[in-house]
PLY file of the C-alpha trace (Angstrom):
ply
format ascii 1.0
element vertex 528
property float x
property float y
property float z
element edge 527
property int vertex1
property int vertex2
end_header
150.12 89.57 100.47
150.96 92.98 101.45
148.18 95.15 102.97
145.87 97.51 100.88
146.51 101.04 101.90
143.14 102.73 100.65
143.46 105.98 103.13
144.27 109.66 103.46
145.90 109.28 107.10
149.85 109.73 106.71
150.95 108.41 109.88
148.72 105.23 109.40
149.73 105.16 105.87
153.73 105.28 107.19
152.80 102.56 109.47
151.23 100.22 107.24
153.95 100.67 105.00
156.35 99.57 107.76
154.20 96.41 108.30
154.28 95.44 104.80
157.89 94.50 105.27
156.79 91.72 107.57
153.06 91.21 105.81
154.35 88.80 103.30
155.03 86.31 106.37
152.14 88.00 108.43
149.63 87.19 105.60
150.58 83.53 105.78
149.61 83.16 109.31
146.56 84.84 108.83
145.58 83.23 106.23
146.11 80.01 108.05
143.64 81.37 110.70
139.75 80.22 110.04
138.19 83.32 111.76
137.39 86.06 109.53
140.02 89.30 110.21
139.70 92.82 109.08
141.43 96.27 110.09
139.19 99.19 110.05
140.35 103.19 110.64
138.09 105.50 112.59
135.97 106.23 109.67
134.90 102.75 109.59
136.85 102.43 106.23
138.05 98.48 105.89
141.77 98.65 105.28
142.69 94.79 105.22
141.16 91.54 104.78
142.09 87.95 105.56
141.18 85.11 103.04
138.73 83.93 105.70
136.95 87.35 106.29
136.95 87.60 102.13
134.90 83.94 101.86
132.73 85.53 104.72
131.98 88.62 103.64
132.87 89.63 100.17
135.91 91.27 99.50
135.23 95.31 100.66
138.53 96.54 101.19
138.60 100.47 100.93
134.69 100.69 101.34
133.17 101.67 104.85
131.91 98.66 106.57
128.49 100.10 107.26
127.60 100.28 103.47
129.52 97.29 102.47
128.14 94.65 104.85
124.65 96.31 106.06
123.87 98.83 103.05
123.04 101.54 105.28
124.43 105.19 105.64
125.59 105.02 109.55
127.31 102.95 111.24
124.99 100.16 112.80
123.52 100.15 116.31
125.59 98.41 119.31
128.56 98.18 116.66
131.52 96.72 118.51
134.07 98.72 116.59
132.11 101.77 117.37
132.37 101.21 120.82
135.90 99.90 121.17
136.66 103.64 119.16
134.62 104.97 121.79
136.05 103.40 125.08
139.16 101.85 123.89
138.01 98.57 125.00
137.61 94.99 123.27
133.86 94.13 122.62
131.85 91.44 121.25
128.56 91.26 119.81
126.34 88.83 117.84
125.35 89.28 114.55
122.32 87.33 111.90
122.76 86.83 108.27
119.87 85.86 106.13
121.00 83.31 104.18
117.76 81.85 102.07
115.51 80.30 104.20
117.90 79.95 107.20
119.95 82.37 109.09
123.80 82.33 109.82
125.17 83.76 112.81
128.30 85.47 113.50
130.16 86.52 116.53
132.43 89.79 116.07
134.83 90.98 118.30
136.43 93.93 117.98
140.38 95.23 119.82
141.56 99.05 119.11
144.36 99.33 117.80
146.73 102.25 118.96
149.56 104.49 117.84
152.94 105.05 119.49
151.49 108.35 121.10
148.80 105.77 122.69
145.89 107.17 120.43
143.08 105.21 118.81
143.26 104.56 114.79
141.92 101.71 113.89
140.63 98.32 115.12
140.66 94.62 114.48
137.95 93.17 114.09
137.65 89.20 114.26
134.43 87.13 113.00
133.94 83.66 114.05
130.89 82.03 112.56
128.73 80.40 114.88
126.06 78.87 112.99
126.73 75.71 114.44
127.42 76.74 117.84
123.73 78.64 117.83
121.85 75.39 116.47
123.53 72.98 118.87
122.40 75.55 121.57
119.17 75.92 120.13
118.51 72.15 120.23
120.02 72.16 123.56
117.40 74.60 124.83
114.78 72.73 123.28
115.76 69.41 124.79
116.24 71.11 128.48
112.73 72.55 127.86
111.45 69.31 126.82
112.88 67.87 129.92
112.31 70.00 132.27
108.71 70.03 131.18
108.84 66.28 131.86
110.80 66.60 135.09
108.41 69.13 136.61
105.26 66.99 135.50
106.08 63.96 136.36
103.86 62.21 138.94
106.46 60.59 141.28
108.86 63.15 143.30
112.14 63.65 142.02
114.52 65.24 144.41
118.59 66.22 143.29
121.06 66.83 146.14
124.74 66.80 146.79
126.79 65.76 149.61
127.09 68.23 152.35
130.65 69.27 153.09
129.83 68.73 157.22
128.05 65.53 158.45
126.16 62.80 156.61
123.42 65.51 155.37
122.75 66.51 151.79
121.58 69.95 150.03
118.91 69.94 147.86
119.99 71.13 144.25
116.85 70.59 142.84
113.22 69.32 142.86
110.11 68.81 140.91
106.61 70.09 141.43
105.47 66.61 143.01
108.35 66.19 145.38
107.49 69.83 146.35
104.03 69.04 146.70
104.73 66.01 148.74
107.34 67.57 151.08
105.02 70.88 151.35
108.14 72.72 150.44
108.80 75.74 148.21
111.23 75.29 145.34
112.31 78.43 145.15
113.10 79.06 149.10
114.44 76.17 149.53
116.88 75.08 147.02
120.45 75.14 148.55
119.49 74.11 152.12
120.00 71.06 153.93
117.73 68.29 152.94
117.43 67.01 156.45
115.88 70.47 157.34
113.91 70.73 154.63
112.77 67.17 154.49
112.83 66.05 157.85
110.69 63.10 157.45
112.80 61.36 154.97
115.69 60.66 157.57
113.43 58.58 159.50
113.05 56.62 156.81
116.36 55.13 156.43
116.49 56.92 153.22
120.10 58.94 154.19
122.01 55.86 154.56
120.75 54.33 151.05
122.01 57.67 149.70
125.40 57.41 151.32
125.73 53.96 150.16
124.90 54.66 146.56
127.41 58.20 146.92
129.70 55.65 147.63
129.22 52.79 145.62
127.29 54.08 142.53
125.28 51.04 142.76
121.80 51.96 142.77
119.26 51.16 145.13
115.43 50.80 145.64
114.29 51.18 149.24
110.32 50.28 149.12
107.40 51.15 151.11
108.96 53.17 153.90
106.96 54.43 156.91
106.95 57.85 157.65
104.91 60.23 160.06
103.63 63.28 158.93
100.16 65.02 160.35
99.73 62.28 162.94
98.85 59.88 160.04
101.30 56.36 158.72
102.06 56.77 155.04
104.01 54.81 152.47
106.66 55.69 150.01
109.05 53.73 147.82
112.62 54.92 146.72
114.83 55.18 143.89
118.22 56.06 144.30
121.09 56.71 142.00
124.07 58.79 141.17
124.49 61.03 138.31
128.19 61.47 136.70
127.81 65.09 137.95
128.39 62.83 141.72
124.77 64.24 142.62
122.45 62.04 143.87
118.81 61.87 142.37
115.93 59.98 144.18
112.62 59.62 142.84
109.76 58.26 144.78
106.06 57.82 145.05
103.80 58.29 147.89
101.91 55.03 147.87
99.35 56.30 150.47
96.43 56.32 148.87
97.07 53.29 147.06
97.79 51.56 150.43
94.88 53.13 152.21
92.29 52.00 149.13
94.39 48.62 149.47
93.30 48.33 153.28
90.18 49.66 152.68
89.25 46.54 149.88
90.71 44.14 152.54
88.62 45.24 155.46
85.23 45.34 152.96
86.42 41.89 151.93
86.57 40.88 155.74
83.44 42.81 156.15
81.42 40.74 153.57
83.01 37.48 154.85
81.85 38.36 158.55
78.43 39.28 157.09
77.86 35.66 155.05
79.71 33.99 157.66
77.03 35.65 160.40
74.24 35.13 157.67
75.42 31.48 157.45
75.38 30.81 161.10
71.91 32.55 161.40
70.39 30.23 158.86
72.02 27.37 160.85
71.09 28.39 164.08
67.45 29.32 163.61
67.13 25.61 161.96
68.52 24.15 164.65
66.79 25.86 167.40
63.45 25.61 165.63
63.61 21.68 165.32
65.27 21.49 168.63
62.58 23.40 170.38
59.88 21.19 168.54
61.63 18.34 170.31
61.69 20.03 173.44
58.20 20.76 173.13
57.11 16.79 173.33
59.99 16.07 175.79
58.38 18.68 178.51
54.80 18.33 177.43
55.05 14.51 178.13
57.09 15.07 181.14
53.94 17.40 182.30
51.41 14.18 181.74
53.71 12.34 183.47
53.96 14.45 186.53
50.01 15.01 186.65
49.85 11.07 187.14
52.62 10.42 189.32
52.11 10.26 192.89
53.15 12.94 195.19
55.41 10.27 197.36
56.92 8.35 193.89
60.38 8.07 194.02
60.65 8.84 190.12
59.13 12.51 190.53
62.85 13.95 191.71
63.67 12.67 187.82
61.08 14.57 186.18
61.43 17.45 188.07
65.29 17.29 187.04
63.89 16.64 183.12
61.66 19.46 183.51
64.33 21.60 184.61
66.67 20.74 181.83
64.58 21.07 179.14
63.59 24.91 180.33
67.17 25.45 180.11
67.86 23.86 176.97
64.30 25.69 175.44
66.52 29.21 176.84
69.15 28.39 175.07
67.09 27.34 172.03
65.53 31.22 172.55
69.17 32.87 172.51
70.17 31.01 169.33
66.90 32.25 167.69
67.42 35.89 168.64
70.95 35.55 166.92
69.20 34.50 163.79
67.11 37.24 164.08
63.91 35.43 164.99
63.30 36.39 168.66
59.98 37.89 169.72
60.05 41.65 168.83
57.95 44.28 170.67
59.32 47.46 169.41
58.57 50.79 171.66
60.24 54.12 172.42
63.20 53.40 174.68
64.63 56.42 176.23
68.67 54.70 177.07
68.90 56.75 180.56
65.68 55.61 181.70
66.28 52.05 180.73
70.09 51.85 182.10
68.80 54.00 185.70
66.10 51.14 186.04
68.39 48.66 185.16
71.01 49.72 187.85
69.93 47.20 190.58
70.20 44.28 188.37
73.52 45.66 187.01
75.21 46.20 190.28
74.40 42.30 191.34
75.50 40.93 187.92
79.10 42.39 188.52
81.86 40.98 190.88
81.88 42.57 194.50
85.51 43.96 193.59
83.94 45.85 190.03
82.59 49.44 191.06
79.85 50.32 188.31
79.79 53.98 187.28
77.55 55.76 184.69
78.06 58.78 182.57
74.70 59.54 181.05
74.50 62.41 178.22
72.08 65.33 178.94
70.30 65.21 175.64
70.15 61.25 174.37
67.53 60.60 171.81
64.85 57.48 172.34
65.64 54.47 169.90
62.46 52.05 168.71
63.90 49.04 170.05
62.41 45.94 172.04
62.81 46.62 175.76
63.84 43.23 176.92
66.29 42.91 174.13
67.81 45.71 174.89
68.06 44.80 178.59
69.46 41.12 177.42
72.13 43.20 175.48
73.58 45.51 178.35
73.42 42.94 180.74
75.56 40.44 178.75
77.96 43.49 177.94
78.12 44.42 181.55
78.37 40.44 182.74
80.85 40.06 180.14
83.00 43.10 181.03
83.16 42.07 184.74
84.60 38.38 183.82
87.65 39.93 181.84
88.65 41.22 185.26
88.06 38.17 187.02
89.57 38.41 190.51
90.98 41.71 190.08
88.87 45.14 191.48
88.13 47.65 188.32
85.70 49.81 187.32
83.01 49.34 184.34
81.79 52.46 183.06
78.43 52.73 181.20
78.24 55.93 179.01
75.36 57.09 177.08
75.68 59.64 173.99
74.11 60.75 170.29
76.43 61.09 167.17
75.70 62.24 163.50
76.83 59.08 161.44
77.42 59.93 157.98
78.24 57.18 155.48
82.16 57.18 155.55
81.79 56.17 159.37
78.81 53.50 158.62
81.46 51.93 155.89
83.96 51.77 158.07
82.53 50.43 161.00
79.12 48.45 159.98
79.09 45.28 158.86
76.29 46.40 156.17
75.57 49.01 153.90
71.93 49.08 154.54
72.13 51.43 157.45
71.04 54.75 156.78
73.40 57.90 157.51
72.21 60.10 160.54
71.31 60.40 163.93
72.74 57.56 166.50
71.93 57.37 170.16
74.62 54.60 171.63
75.54 53.23 174.66
79.17 52.46 175.53
80.01 49.40 178.40
83.98 50.36 179.23
85.81 47.89 181.51
89.51 47.93 182.78
90.05 44.45 182.67
92.48 42.45 180.42
91.17 43.24 176.89
91.60 41.51 174.05
93.58 40.81 171.01
92.87 41.02 167.41
91.72 37.29 167.36
89.91 37.60 169.95
87.99 40.57 168.47
87.21 39.02 165.42
85.62 35.83 167.05
83.76 37.49 169.68
80.37 37.81 168.21
80.66 34.13 166.79
78.06 31.56 168.53
79.80 29.19 170.51
83.12 31.01 171.05
83.92 32.03 174.27
87.27 32.26 176.75
85.76 31.27 179.68
85.26 27.20 180.34
81.63 27.25 181.61
80.42 29.80 178.92
78.08 28.50 176.42
79.34 30.90 173.95
76.12 32.45 172.69
75.75 35.74 174.90
77.75 38.01 172.68
76.08 36.27 169.52
72.93 37.35 171.23
73.96 40.85 171.44
74.91 40.83 167.45
71.98 39.49 166.83
69.71 41.72 168.65
71.44 44.91 167.57
71.52 44.20 163.58
67.82 43.25 164.03
67.44 46.73 165.33
69.16 48.39 162.44
72.30 49.10 164.73
75.97 48.48 164.69
78.75 48.19 167.20
82.35 49.24 167.62
85.02 47.75 169.70
88.11 49.39 171.16
90.46 47.05 172.82
94.14 46.16 173.23
95.72 43.18 175.77
96.18 44.58 178.74
94.68 47.85 178.57
90.75 46.72 178.92
87.99 47.01 176.49
85.04 49.74 175.27
81.96 48.08 173.52
79.84 50.61 171.82
76.42 49.76 170.50
74.94 52.64 168.25
70.67 52.24 167.49
69.17 54.81 164.92
67.18 57.35 166.53
63.54 56.86 166.93
61.85 58.10 163.53
58.34 59.42 163.62
56.98 56.67 162.80
58.15 53.08 163.94
60.36 51.30 161.82
59.85 47.11 161.43
62.57 45.00 162.73
65.52 44.20 160.55
64.84 40.79 158.54
68.21 39.19 158.80
68.87 37.31 155.61
67.98 33.50 155.59
70.05 32.64 152.70
73.56 31.21 152.72
75.80 33.51 150.59
77.56 31.66 148.09
0 1
1 2
2 3
3 4
4 5
5 6
6 7
7 8
8 9
9 10
10 11
11 12
12 13
13 14
14 15
15 16
16 17
17 18
18 19
19 20
20 21
21 22
22 23
23 24
24 25
25 26
26 27
27 28
28 29
29 30
30 31
31 32
32 33
33 34
34 35
35 36
36 37
37 38
38 39
39 40
40 41
41 42
42 43
43 44
44 45
45 46
46 47
47 48
48 49
49 50
50 51
51 52
52 53
53 54
54 55
55 56
56 57
57 58
58 59
59 60
60 61
61 62
62 63
63 64
64 65
65 66
66 67
67 68
68 69
69 70
70 71
71 72
72 73
73 74
74 75
75 76
76 77
77 78
78 79
79 80
80 81
81 82
82 83
83 84
84 85
85 86
86 87
87 88
88 89
89 90
90 91
91 92
92 93
93 94
94 95
95 96
96 97
97 98
98 99
99 100
100 101
101 102
102 103
103 104
104 105
105 106
106 107
107 108
108 109
109 110
110 111
111 112
112 113
113 114
114 115
115 116
116 117
117 118
118 119
119 120
120 121
121 122
122 123
123 124
124 125
125 126
126 127
127 128
128 129
129 130
130 131
131 132
132 133
133 134
134 135
135 136
136 137
137 138
138 139
139 140
140 141
141 142
142 143
143 144
144 145
145 146
146 147
147 148
148 149
149 150
150 151
151 152
152 153
153 154
154 155
155 156
156 157
157 158
158 159
159 160
160 161
161 162
162 163
163 164
164 165
165 166
166 167
167 168
168 169
169 170
170 171
171 172
172 173
173 174
174 175
175 176
176 177
177 178
178 179
179 180
180 181
181 182
182 183
183 184
184 185
185 186
186 187
187 188
188 189
189 190
190 191
191 192
192 193
193 194
194 195
195 196
196 197
197 198
198 199
199 200
200 201
201 202
202 203
203 204
204 205
205 206
206 207
207 208
208 209
209 210
210 211
211 212
212 213
213 214
214 215
215 216
216 217
217 218
218 219
219 220
220 221
221 222
222 223
223 224
224 225
225 226
226 227
227 228
228 229
229 230
230 231
231 232
232 233
233 234
234 235
235 236
236 237
237 238
238 239
239 240
240 241
241 242
242 243
243 244
244 245
245 246
246 247
247 248
248 249
249 250
250 251
251 252
252 253
253 254
254 255
255 256
256 257
257 258
258 259
259 260
260 261
261 262
262 263
263 264
264 265
265 266
266 267
267 268
268 269
269 270
270 271
271 272
272 273
273 274
274 275
275 276
276 277
277 278
278 279
279 280
280 281
281 282
282 283
283 284
284 285
285 286
286 287
287 288
288 289
289 290
290 291
291 292
292 293
293 294
294 295
295 296
296 297
297 298
298 299
299 300
300 301
301 302
302 303
303 304
304 305
305 306
306 307
307 308
308 309
309 310
310 311
311 312
312 313
313 314
314 315
315 316
316 317
317 318
318 319
319 320
320 321
321 322
322 323
323 324
324 325
325 326
326 327
327 328
328 329
329 330
330 331
331 332
332 333
333 334
334 335
335 336
336 337
337 338
338 339
339 340
340 341
341 342
342 343
343 344
344 345
345 346
346 347
347 348
348 349
349 350
350 351
351 352
352 353
353 354
354 355
355 356
356 357
357 358
358 359
359 360
360 361
361 362
362 363
363 364
364 365
365 366
366 367
367 368
368 369
369 370
370 371
371 372
372 373
373 374
374 375
375 376
376 377
377 378
378 379
379 380
380 381
381 382
382 383
383 384
384 385
385 386
386 387
387 388
388 389
389 390
390 391
391 392
392 393
393 394
394 395
395 396
396 397
397 398
398 399
399 400
400 401
401 402
402 403
403 404
404 405
405 406
406 407
407 408
408 409
409 410
410 411
411 412
412 413
413 414
414 415
415 416
416 417
417 418
418 419
419 420
420 421
421 422
422 423
423 424
424 425
425 426
426 427
427 428
428 429
429 430
430 431
431 432
432 433
433 434
434 435
435 436
436 437
437 438
438 439
439 440
440 441
441 442
442 443
443 444
444 445
445 446
446 447
447 448
448 449
449 450
450 451
451 452
452 453
453 454
454 455
455 456
456 457
457 458
458 459
459 460
460 461
461 462
462 463
463 464
464 465
465 466
466 467
467 468
468 469
469 470
470 471
471 472
472 473
473 474
474 475
475 476
476 477
477 478
478 479
479 480
480 481
481 482
482 483
483 484
484 485
485 486
486 487
487 488
488 489
489 490
490 491
491 492
492 493
493 494
494 495
495 496
496 497
497 498
498 499
499 500
500 501
501 502
502 503
503 504
504 505
505 506
506 507
507 508
508 509
509 510
510 511
511 512
512 513
513 514
514 515
515 516
516 517
517 518
518 519
519 520
520 521
521 522
522 523
523 524
524 525
525 526
526 527
């Protein structure tokens, strides 16, 4: 099919006439091209359209393009043909064409045509429909937006990285908001940096070894509950590592620190409840035994006294009766300790100054420790008074000091008694006391610290159990009596000890109120 010659330009007409010689062959070739092809002169008059162009735009040869296509009186803004006429370069633009309720999209590329003298006298315009591509791009953009939002809002941390050219490090490619929050890094600033520099805590978990394994084998890996150190605390994470088709490595992980802490708190609370129940049960048992045994002792001691009155001074049986009386008094003392543990000991509260009490006990404490042991004091300048039974506080202090001295055996060492005061909030009480009945507020305390053998966790757990002792001659009631007295005074005890590192036992009592506080009644029912 010959080219239409609707033009006044004689030179261009001659050129096109010459082209007609091969136009038939060219038309066959152009007709086979799927893109629409047209030629326009400098006046934007359409000189030629191939079949694809006619099918797309309609037959408009001999008309100015802007009138034919857009029904306008001037060249369309951004027209690629006009830009090619202006600078002699190839230009491309996109155009939307309404088609009913939808839009059709076309990509238009214009290239200048020159005569023999090099003057631009026409332009060839190639039109390609890109509606399908635009729709695919739109869907892809929507999918990318959707997945980007999912990626950004995942609670799990997600890190995408690639292998580094040097060493065993990785380069950070992308990360979501959760990962940026977990690692405390800036996404915009740190993408493209080495992963070891951006997330130094990951190297300590062994994660890099897992990542290299996945990179080499392509086998996904799970790296559970890895420990890491950050801000002087220990946390837990679990990592899932897999490889993309792009050879990038994806690390998905969760910070389990809060869950682990909550789990540990739950276990600790369960242990505390169990321990309180055990103390209450043992208290009921000890109180009952001590009460009944004390009644029997009263009968033994009463009859022994009567027998002694009727027995001559020279009687050979008198020594036996004295032995019976001595053993009975020791048994009575044992009953008193069991009653103290059960919270049924005699209680005569008064305002007690801990500094003054300890100073008054200095001589008694000095003779209670081994000769190689040095007793030191550190008194707080302003320690509040406590409402307590003085004799029972003395018993607590002497028992702790004796226990500390015995922990050092024949070795030399120091026992330090420190006083002080502290504001104890609910969180501190929940973590350190056995009961939730204690009220937050100001507490006075004294601490007995030794440089002895220390205790392991098993020993600390049983330290206040009745009849538990690590010393062969001991009865195992001294520390249980301490616990009974402290609980009866609405106080609590903390222990810090490691094998070979000594022990520090800190005893807290609530600061004395304006009114006397009644002694605490230890529950006498066995919890189920």
